C-alpha positions in Angstrom: 15.9 -18.8 -2.9 13.9 -20.9 -0.3 15.8 -24.1 -1.3 19.1 -22.6 -0.2 17.8 -20.5 2.7 14.5 -21.0 4.6 12.3 -18.1 5.7 12.7 -19.2 9.4 16.5 -19.2 9.1 16.5 -15.8 7.5 14.3 -14.3 10.2 16.4 -15.8 13.0 19.6 -14.4 11.4 18.1 -10.9 11.2 16.9 -11.2 14.8 20.4 -12.2 15.9 21.6 -8.9 14.5 19.2 -7.1 16.9 16.4 -6.3 14.4 12.7 -7.4 14.3 10.9 -8.9 11.4 7.3 -8.0 10.4 5.1 -9.9 8.0 3.6 -6.9 6.1 3.5 -3.1 5.9 0.6 -2.7 8.2 2.3 -4.7 11.0 5.5 -2.7 10.4 3.7 0.6 10.7 2.0 -0.5 13.9 5.4 -1.6 15.3 7.0 1.8 14.3 4.2 3.7 16.0 4.6 1.6 19.1 8.4 2.1 19.1 8.0 5.8 18.6 5.6 6.1 21.6 8.0 4.0 23.7 10.9 6.3 22.8 8.8 9.4 23.6 7.9 7.9 27.0 11.5 6.9 27.8 12.8 10.4 26.9 10.2 12.2 29.0 10.9 9.8 31.9 14.7 10.2 31.5 14.8 14.0 31.1 12.4 14.5 34.1 14.6 12.3 36.4 17.8 14.0 35.1 16.3 17.4 36.0 15.4 16.0 39.5 19.1 14.7 39.9 20.4 18.2 39.0 18.1 19.9 41.5 19.2 17.5 44.2 22.9 17.7 43.3 22.9 21.5 43.4 20.6 22.2 46.3 20.4 21.3 50.0 16.8 20.1 50.1 17.7 17.1 52.3 20.8 16.4 54.4 23.8 15.3 52.4 23.6 11.4 52.9 19.9 11.3 52.1 20.5 13.6 49.0 23.2 11.2 47.8 21.1 8.1 48.2 18.2 9.7 46.4 20.4 10.7 43.5 21.7 7.1 43.4 18.1 5.7 43.2 17.1 8.1 40.5 20.3 7.5 38.5 19.7 3.7 38.8 16.2 4.1 37.2 17.7 6.0 34.2 20.7 3.6 33.9 18.8 0.3 34.0 15.3 1.3 32.9 15.7 4.1 30.4 19.2 2.9 29.3 18.2 -0.8 29.1 17.8 -0.5 25.3 21.5 0.4 25.0 22.6 -2.7 26.9 20.5 -4.9 24.8 21.6 -3.4 21.5 25.3 -3.3 22.7 25.1 -7.0 23.5 23.7 -7.8 20.1 26.3 -5.6 18.4 29.3 -7.2 20.3 28.3 -10.8 19.6 28.0 -9.8 15.9 31.5 -8.1 16.1 29.9 -4.8 15.2 31.2 -2.1 17.7 28.6 0.7 17.2 27.5 3.7 19.2 25.3 1.5 21.5 28.5 -0.2 22.8 30.1 3.1 23.5 27.0 4.5 25.3 26.7 1.4 27.4 30.4 1.4 28.3 30.7 5.1 29.0 27.6 5.5 31.1 28.3 2.2 33.0 31.8 3.4 33.8 30.4 6.7 35.2 27.5 5.0 37.1 29.5 2.2 38.7 32.4 4.5 39.7 30.0 6.8 41.4 28.3 3.8 43.1 31.6 2.6 44.5 32.3 6.2 45.8 29.0 6.1 47.7 29.1 2.5 49.1 32.9 1.8 49.4 34.5 5.3 49.6 37.6 3.8 51.2 38.7 2.6 47.7 39.4 6.2 46.7 41.4 9.0 48.3 39.4 12.0 49.6 40.1 14.2 46.7 38.9 11.7 44.1 35.5 10.8 45.5 33.5 12.3 42.7 30.0 11.4 41.5 29.2 11.2 37.8 25.5 10.2 38.1 24.4 13.4 36.4 26.8 12.9 33.5 25.6 9.3 32.9 21.9 10.5 33.1 22.5 13.4 30.7 24.2 11.1 28.1 21.4 8.6 28.2 18.8 11.3 28.0 20.4 13.0 25.0 21.1 9.8 23.0 17.4 8.8 23.6 16.5 12.3 22.4 18.6 11.8 19.2 16.8 8.4 18.5 13.4 10.0 19.3 14.1 12.9 16.8 15.1 10.4 14.2 12.0 8.3 14.7 9.9 11.5 14.7 11.3 12.5 11.3 10.6 9.0 9.9 7.1 9.2 11.3 6.5 12.5 9.5 7.9 11.1 6.2 5.6 8.1 6.7 2.6 10.4 7.2 3.5 12.1 3.9 3.7 8.7 2.2 0.3 7.7 3.6 -1.1 11.0 2.1 0.5 10.1 -1.3 -1.1 6.6 -1.1 -4.5 8.2 -0.6 -4.2 10.0 -3.9 -5.0 6.7 -5.7 -8.8 5.8 -5.4 -9.7 2.7 -3.5 -12.4 1.5 -6.0 -12.8 1.4 -9.8 -15.8 1.1 -12.1 -15.0 -2.1 -14.1 -16.8 -2.4 -17.4 -17.6 -6.0 -18.4 -18.2 -7.4 -21.9 -21.9 -6.3 -21.8 -20.9 -2.8 -20.7 -22.3 -3.4 -17.2 -20.5 -1.5 -14.4 -19.1 -3.5 -11.5 -17.4 -1.7 -8.6 -14.2 -3.5 -7.5 -11.1 -2.5 -5.4 -8.6 -0.6 -7.7 -5.7 -2.9 -6.7 -7.6 -5.9 -8.3 -7.5 -4.3 -11.8 -5.7 -6.4 -14.3 -3.9 -5.5 -17.6 -6.5 -4.9 -20.4 -9.5 -4.3 -18.0 -11.8 -1.5 -19.1 -12.8 1.1 -16.6 -15.3 3.9 -16.6 -14.2 7.2 -15.0 -17.0 9.8 -14.3 -16.7 13.5 -13.8 -15.1 14.3 -10.4 -13.6 10.8 -10.0 -9.9 9.9 -9.8 -8.4 7.6 -12.4 -7.7 4.2 -10.7 -4.8 3.0 -12.8 -2.5 4.1 -15.6 -4.2 3.5 -18.9 -5.3 4.7 -22.4 -8.5 6.4 -23.2 -10.6 4.2 -25.5 -13.9 6.2 -25.3 -14.8 9.8 -24.6 -12.8 12.9 -23.7 -12.2 14.9 -20.6 -10.1 17.6 -18.8 -7.7 15.8 -16.5 -6.1 17.6 -13.6 -2.6 16.1 -13.4 -1.3 18.6 -10.8 -0.4 15.9 -8.3 2.1 14.4 -10.8 3.2 17.3 -12.9 2.5 20.4 -10.7 0.6 22.0 -13.7 -2.5 23.7 -12.4 -4.3 23.7 -15.7 -6.2 20.6 -16.5 -5.0 18.9 -19.7 -7.6 17.9 -22.4 -7.3 14.2 -23.1 -9.1 12.2 -25.8 -9.1 8.7 -27.4 -5.6 7.3 -27.6 -4.1 9.6 -24.8 -2.5 8.2 -21.7 -3.8 8.9 -18.2 -2.2 8.3 -14.9 -3.5 6.8 -11.6 -4.5 9.3 -9.0 -5.1 12.2 -11.5 -8.6 13.8 -11.5 -11.2 13.8 -14.1 -12.5 17.4 -13.8 -15.2 17.2 -16.6 -16.3 14.6 -19.1 -16.8 10.8 -19.0 -14.1 8.5 -20.2 -13.5 4.8 -20.6 -9.9 3.7 -20.2 -8.0 0.5 -20.8 -5.6 -0.5 -18.0 -2.0 -0.6 -19.2 -0.3 -1.0 -15.8 -1.2 -2.9 -12.6 -1.5 -1.0 -9.3 2.0 -2.0 -8.2 3.5 -0.6 -11.4 1.8 2.8 -11.8 3.7 6.1 -11.9 2.2 7.0 -8.4 3.2 3.6 -6.9 6.8 4.1 -8.3 7.0 7.5 -6.6 5.9 5.9 -3.3 8.4 3.1 -3.7 11.2 5.6 -4.4 10.4 7.6 -1.3 10.3 4.4 0.8 13.7 3.3 -0.4 15.1 6.8 0.0 14.3 6.6 3.7 16.3 3.4 4.2 19.3 4.3 2.1 22.6 5.3 3.7 24.5 8.3 2.4 28.4 8.2 2.2 28.8 10.3 5.4 26.6 7.9 7.3 28.5 4.9 6.1 31.7 6.7 7.0 30.3 7.4 10.6 29.6 3.6 11.0 33.1 2.7 9.8 34.6 5.3 12.2 32.5 3.9 15.1 33.8 0.4 14.4 37.4 1.6 14.7 36.6 4.3 17.4 34.9 2.0 19.9 37.7 -0.7 20.1 40.3 2.1 20.1 38.7 3.8 23.1 38.6 0.5 25.0 42.3 -0.3 24.2 43.3 3.3 25.2 41.3 2.9 28.4 43.1 -0.4 29.2 46.5 1.0 28.3 45.8 4.0 30.6 45.0 1.7 33.5 48.1 -0.4 32.9 50.5 2.7 32.6 49.1 4.3 35.7 48.7 1.1 37.7 51.7 -1.1 36.7 54.3 1.4 35.6 53.5 4.4 37.9 52.1 2.1 40.7 49.1 4.4 41.4 46.1 2.1 41.1 43.6 4.6 42.4 44.5 7.1 39.7 44.6 4.2 37.2 41.0 3.4 37.8 39.9 7.0 37.5 42.0 7.8 34.5 40.8 4.7 32.6 37.2 5.4 33.5 37.6 9.0 32.4 38.7 7.9 28.9 35.5 5.9 28.6 33.3 8.7 29.9 34.7 11.5 27.7 34.5 9.5 24.5 30.7 8.9 24.8 28.7 9.5 22.8 30.2 10.3 19.4 28.4 13.3 17.8 29.0 11.9 14.3 27.0 8.8 15.0 24.2 10.8 16.5 24.0 13.8 14.3 24.4 12.2 10.9 21.2 10.0 10.8 19.1 12.9 12.3 20.4 15.3 9.6 19.6 12.8 6.8 16.1 11.8 8.0 15.2 15.5 8.8 16.3 16.6 5.3 14.3 13.8 3.5 11.2 14.4 5.6 11.4 18.2 5.4 11.8 17.9 1.6 8.7 15.6 1.5 6.7 18.1 3.5 7.6 20.9 1.1 6.8 18.7 -1.9 10.4 17.8 -2.8 10.8 14.1 -3.3 14.4 13.0 -2.6 15.0 9.8 -4.6 18.5 9.2 -3.2 19.8 10.8 0.0 23.3 10.9 -1.5 22.2 14.1 -3.3 22.1 15.8 0.1 25.9 15.6 0.2 26.4 16.7 -3.4 23.9 19.6 -3.2 26.5 22.0 -1.8 28.4 21.8 -5.2 25.4 23.0 -7.2 26.1 26.1 -9.4 23.0 26.3 -11.5 19.4 25.2 -10.8 16.8 24.6 -13.5 13.2 24.9 -12.2 9.8 24.0 -13.6 7.9 27.3 -13.0 4.3 26.1 -12.3 3.7 25.1 -8.7 7.5 25.3 -8.0 8.3 29.0 -8.4 4.6 30.0 -8.6 1.6 29.1 -6.5 0.3 26.9 -9.3 -3.0 28.8 -9.6 -3.9 31.0 -12.6 -4.8 34.6 -11.8 -5.7 37.7 -13.9 -2.9 40.3 -13.9 -4.6 43.0 -16.0 -7.1 43.5 -18.8 -8.0 46.1 -21.5 -11.7 45.1 -21.5 -14.1 47.9 -20.4 -15.4 47.4 -16.9 -19.0 47.9 -18.0 -18.8 44.3 -19.4 -17.4 42.8 -16.2 -20.8 41.9 -14.7 -21.9 40.0 -17.8 -18.5 38.2 -18.2 -18.4 37.1 -14.5 -22.0 36.0 -14.6 -21.3 33.7 -17.5 -17.9 32.5 -16.4 -19.0 31.4 -12.9 -20.9 28.5 -14.5 -17.6 26.9 -15.6 -15.2 24.9 -13.4 -12.3 25.7 -15.7 -9.3 27.4 -13.8 -9.2 30.3 -16.3 -12.9 30.9 -15.7 -12.4 30.8 -11.9 -9.5 33.3 -12.3 -11.7 35.7 -14.2 -14.5 35.5 -11.7 -12.1 36.0 -8.8 -10.5 39.1 -10.5 -13.9 40.7 -11.0 -15.3 39.8 -7.5 -12.2 41.4 -6.0 -13.3 44.7 -7.6 -16.6 44.4 -5.6 -18.7 43.8 -8.8 -21.6 41.4 -8.3 -22.0 38.6 -10.9 -25.7 37.8 -10.4 -27.1 38.2 -13.9 -29.3 35.2 -14.7 -27.9 33.3 -17.7 -30.2 31.1 -19.7 -29.5 28.2 -22.0 -25.9 27.7 -20.7 -23.8 24.9 -22.3 -20.3 23.9 -21.4 -18.2 22.3 -24.2 -14.8 20.8 -23.3 
């Protein structure tokens, strides 16, 4: 309601939470691709530098002081360049009182990094046996959390590619019939309720509608999975994106482009990608308790070692250790990757997951009921066997090859596989739907 809440205020509130706002789907897709490429670049940079740190840490390429300074420089690049996103997101999270995984990653890696920095530049703060460096640990944590985010974005990208392919099923243009039965080609999305559209052989149906003239075999495989075209005539319903395999029909539009069966499938898939399943919500709740708890335990550890036991050196190390070992939480990293991977893998295999919550319930399934065509079978008709004498095969195949019907194609394929040519010339051929 724009009277209660202006668009500008809404956008600023969303941006305060650490998100960006885009005006339309195209801009969103461009931003997602840009973000995906940025994550990929960050991960390659981070993992390459991490490997270099490990090589320097476990070899004697240079003398020890130079080795140490080089590790420090490389670790600083990972911490403040590759890890900058965690600081930004952690800041946004904290000011919104939402203690998520970013807060923990920023805290844990900062603790490891700054402890190691003090060990290099002010070693007198620590006794000899506690001068450890954790640059490699901080670098590995940042690299792996970026990898987790990259995998998540990669899965979303694949699911988006599948959605784009689904969107391509609907034709871009339609043959609009005016009152004088003249054809005007217009974008399919501009079709209105009640418009009359001409669909020729080989064309896709531009909108859901009813046949008002003619008849045709309609291939509905993209919606139903059935490989056999369905014969449709006056009064029958046809769906957007299905293919007119033979015949010419006029249809009356009954649903606008945003309300077709195909667009509903696309909308369901889009919303499925953004839904949270219970385990994911649980992970977020845990993170909100877990992060403050870790900070409190770290402070208590410092106070007990420092004030009660009087050992401030061990107090610093023990409290930092608490922060380091608690980062990152596998639950917060693994859950989103598992969900997005499942949804996108399902989409790739032709399984549309309307609600990701089903992924949790699927383990309890005892019985599964399948539609056979295209699900348990390839979705293409083939000839298994015949009692017709082989001497007629050449004539049969020569006639059948003139037809585009799936049964005709199956017969021709069966005969050709027996190395029988089908080259008899047939005259006066007529195909009747």
